C-alpha positions in Angstrom: 0.0 0.0 0.0 1.5 3.4 -1.0 0.4 7.0 -1.4 -0.9 7.7 -4.8 0.0 11.1 -6.1 -3.3 11.7 -8.0 -5.4 10.6 -5.0 -3.3 12.8 -2.7 -3.7 15.9 -4.8 -7.5 15.2 -5.2 -7.9 14.8 -1.5 -6.0 18.0 -0.8 -8.2 19.8 -3.4 -11.4 18.5 -1.8 -10.2 19.6 1.7 -9.4 23.1 0.3 -12.8 23.4 -1.3 -14.6 22.3 1.8 -12.5 24.6 4.0 -13.4 27.5 1.7 -17.1 26.7 1.7 -17.1 26.3 5.5 -15.6 29.8 5.8 -18.9 31.2 4.6 -20.9 29.2 7.1 -21.2 32.0 9.8 -22.9 34.2 7.2 -25.6 31.6 6.4 -27.3 32.0 9.8 -27.3 30.2 13.1 -29.4 27.4 14.5 -31.7 29.7 16.5 -32.7 31.6 13.3 -33.4 28.4 11.5 -35.5 27.0 14.4 -37.5 30.2 14.6 -38.1 30.1 10.9 -39.3 26.5 11.0 -41.7 27.1 13.9 -43.2 30.1 12.2 -44.5 27.6 9.5 -42.1 29.0 7.0 -44.2 32.1 6.7 -41.2 34.1 5.8 -38.3 33.4 3.6 -35.0 32.2 4.9 -33.0 34.7 3.0 -32.2 35.8 -0.5 -32.0 33.4 -3.4 -28.2 33.6 -3.3 -28.1 32.6 0.4 -30.5 29.6 -0.3 -28.3 28.4 -3.1 -25.3 28.7 -0.9 -27.0 26.6 1.8 -28.1 24.0 -0.7 -24.6 23.9 -2.2 -23.1 23.3 1.2 -25.4 20.4 1.8 -24.6 18.9 -1.6 -20.9 19.3 -1.0 -21.1 17.7 2.4 -23.0 14.7 1.0 -20.6 14.4 -1.9 -17.5 14.5 0.4 -19.1 11.9 2.7 -19.8 9.6 -0.3 -16.2 10.0 -1.4 -14.8 9.2 2.1 -17.1 6.2 2.5 -16.1 4.9 -1.0 -12.4 5.4 -0.2 -12.8 3.6 3.1 -14.6 0.7 1.5 -11.9 0.4 -1.2 -9.2 0.5 1.5 -10.9 -2.2 3.5 -11.2 -4.3 0.3 -7.5 -3.9 -0.5 -6.5 -4.8 3.0 -8.7 -7.9 2.9 -7.1 -9.0 -0.4 -3.5 -8.3 0.9 -4.3 -10.3 4.1 -5.2 -13.3 1.9 -1.9 -13.2 -0.1 0.4 -16.0 0.9 3.8 -14.4 1.6 5.6 -17.7 1.2 6.7 -18.0 4.8 5.5 -18.1 8.4 5.9 -14.6 10.0 4.3 -15.6 13.3 6.7 -15.1 16.3 9.6 -14.4 14.0 12.0 -11.6 14.9 14.7 -10.3 12.5 17.7 -8.1 13.2 20.2 -6.5 10.8 23.7 -7.0 12.0 26.0 -5.6 9.2 29.8 -5.9 9.1 32.0 -2.8 8.8 33.9 -3.8 5.7 36.3 -0.9 6.1 37.8 -2.6 9.2 37.5 -6.2 7.9 40.7 -8.3 8.0 41.3 -12.0 7.6 41.7 -12.3 11.3 38.3 -10.9 12.2 36.6 -14.3 12.3 33.4 -12.8 11.1 31.6 -16.1 10.4 32.6 -17.5 13.8 31.2 -14.3 15.5 27.9 -14.8 13.7 27.8 -18.4 14.8 28.5 -17.4 18.4 25.7 -14.9 18.3 23.2 -17.4 17.1 24.2 -19.9 19.8 23.8 -17.2 22.5 20.4 -16.3 21.1 19.3 -19.9 21.1 20.1 -20.0 24.8 17.5 -17.3 25.6 14.4 -18.8 27.1 11.6 -19.1 24.6 13.8 -19.1 21.5 13.2 -22.2 19.5 15.6 -21.6 16.6 18.1 -18.9 15.6 19.8 -18.5 12.3 21.8 -16.1 10.1 21.6 -15.1 6.5 22.5 -12.2 4.2 18.9 -11.3 3.5 16.1 -10.4 5.9 12.9 -12.3 4.9 10.3 -10.3 3.0 12.9 -7.8 1.9 15.0 -7.6 -1.3 18.7 -6.9 -1.1 18.9 -5.5 -4.7 22.2 -7.4 -5.2 21.6 -9.3 -8.4 24.0 -11.2 -10.6 23.7 -12.9 -13.9 23.5 -16.7 -13.6 24.3 -19.6 -16.0 22.8 -23.0 -15.9 25.1 -25.8 -17.0 24.0 -27.2 -20.4 21.1 -24.7 -20.8 21.2 -22.8 -24.1 19.4 -19.4 -24.2 16.7 -18.9 -26.8 17.2 -16.3 -29.5 16.7 -12.8 -28.0 16.4 -14.1 -24.4 18.2 -11.9 -21.9 20.8 -13.4 -19.5 18.9 -14.7 -16.4 19.7 -12.9 -13.2 19.0 -13.7 -9.5 19.7 -12.2 -6.1 22.8 -13.4 -4.4 21.9 -14.6 -0.8 23.6 -16.6 1.9 21.9 -18.8 4.6 23.1 -21.0 7.4 21.8 -24.5 8.3 18.8 -23.2 10.2 17.8 -20.1 8.2 14.9 -21.6 6.3 13.4 -23.2 9.4 13.8 -20.0 11.4 12.2 -17.9 8.6 9.4 -20.3 8.0 10.4 -20.7 4.3 9.2 -24.0 2.9 11.7 -26.5 1.6 10.0 -27.9 -1.6 12.7 -30.3 -2.8 16.0 -31.7 -1.6 17.7 -30.6 1.6 18.7 -27.5 3.6 22.3 -26.7 4.1 24.4 -28.8 6.4 27.3 -27.9 8.7 29.5 -29.9 6.3 28.8 -27.3 3.5 31.8 -25.2 4.3 34.7 -23.6 2.5 36.5 -27.0 2.4 33.6 -28.9 0.7 32.2 -28.8 -2.8 30.1 -25.7 -3.6 26.4 -26.1 -3.3 23.4 -23.9 -3.7 19.6 -23.7 -3.1 17.3 -21.9 -5.5 13.7 -20.7 -5.2 10.9 -22.1 -7.3 10.7 -19.1 -9.6 14.4 -19.5 -10.7 14.1 -23.3 -10.9 11.1 -23.1 -13.2 12.9 -20.6 -15.5 16.2 -22.6 -15.7 14.8 -26.1 -15.7 11.1 -26.0 -16.7 11.1 -29.7 -17.7 13.9 -31.1 -15.5 14.5 -31.9 -11.9 16.7 -29.0 -10.6 18.3 -31.3 -8.0 21.8 -32.2 -9.1 21.9 -29.5 -11.7 24.8 -27.0 -11.7 24.7 -23.2 -11.9 27.4 -20.5 -11.8 27.6 -16.7 -11.6 28.6 -14.9 -14.8 28.9 -11.4 -16.2 31.4 -8.5 -16.2 30.5 -7.5 -12.7 32.2 -10.5 -11.2 35.7 -9.2 -11.8 35.0 -6.2 -9.6 33.7 -8.2 -6.6 36.0 -11.2 -6.6 33.7 -14.0 -7.7 35.1 -16.5 -10.3 33.1 -16.9 -13.5 31.7 -20.4 -14.1 32.6 -21.6 -10.6 29.9 -24.2 -10.6 27.6 -24.9 -7.7 25.4 -28.0 -7.4 21.7 -27.6 -6.6 20.9 -29.5 -3.4 17.5 -27.9 -2.6 14.6 -25.8 -3.8 12.6 -23.5 -1.5 9.2 -21.9 -2.0 8.9 -18.4 -3.4 8.5 -15.5 -0.9 6.9 -12.1 -1.6 10.1 -10.2 -0.8 9.4 -7.3 -3.2 5.9 -6.8 -1.8 2.6 -8.7 -1.5 1.5 -7.2 -4.9 4.8 -8.0 -6.7 6.0 -11.2 -8.4 8.6 -13.3 -6.5 12.2 -12.3 -6.9 14.6 -15.0 -8.3 17.0 -16.0 -5.7 20.1 -18.2 -5.2 21.1 -19.2 -1.7 24.7 -20.3 -0.9 25.9 -21.6 2.5 26.8 -18.8 4.8 30.3 -20.3 5.3 30.8 -20.5 1.6 29.6 -16.9 0.9 32.0 -14.4 -0.4 30.6 -11.5 1.7 30.6 -12.4 5.4 27.8 -10.2 6.5 24.4 -11.2 7.8 21.1 -10.7 9.5 19.7 -12.7 12.4 16.4 -14.5 12.2 
């Protein structure tokens, strides 16, 4: 839901017109005068024709504004009802998120950033009432805006088809469970998915349907590609094996299409920064 410019200007215009009309109200007469006139059986006029037209105009304006407000309220309630029925793709009940970014200007190989995040999640798990704690680069129901071109091993692009792109995200072993994101196929990340093991990835349904519409995505390979890689330190065609597929989430808004996303293990991620879930 957002402020629409046309509706805002129209509302301000109506408010100005109503305020201008109401500024003439003291000249129309007071309630005592109207009551006297009514009890007199309307034997005398309520004023000049101009004044009567002004009174009638104020009544018409008030009714018109009331209808507009009621219509707007009805449409807002209808929109809220529709939005409440949209499946966001995850369970938001009793889920708390916290952004805990890393200061890359002070980052050194000895900072043990990944270890610090793991320690934070363990300490949060120890808090009474916490069932699961996890860390990932992306806060659920929010887009990071960091997209890279992606290649699927053995997939040829159709003529005129643009290079597919997807958001780069990291997640630890408990991220999907903590965020309430459904695992549709395969498995979640394991503690053995680290820097010393083979590179793996999890994709969402939207990207899986685009890259492998007629194939099982499990066991397929993908890799990042594009000119941007040389500026951020990612190797081109460094293949990752798909081990899982997760459900789509409405990260761009309840009224937007799901964003394509590739998740890599937090310990295998190139950018060691995260958010707690």
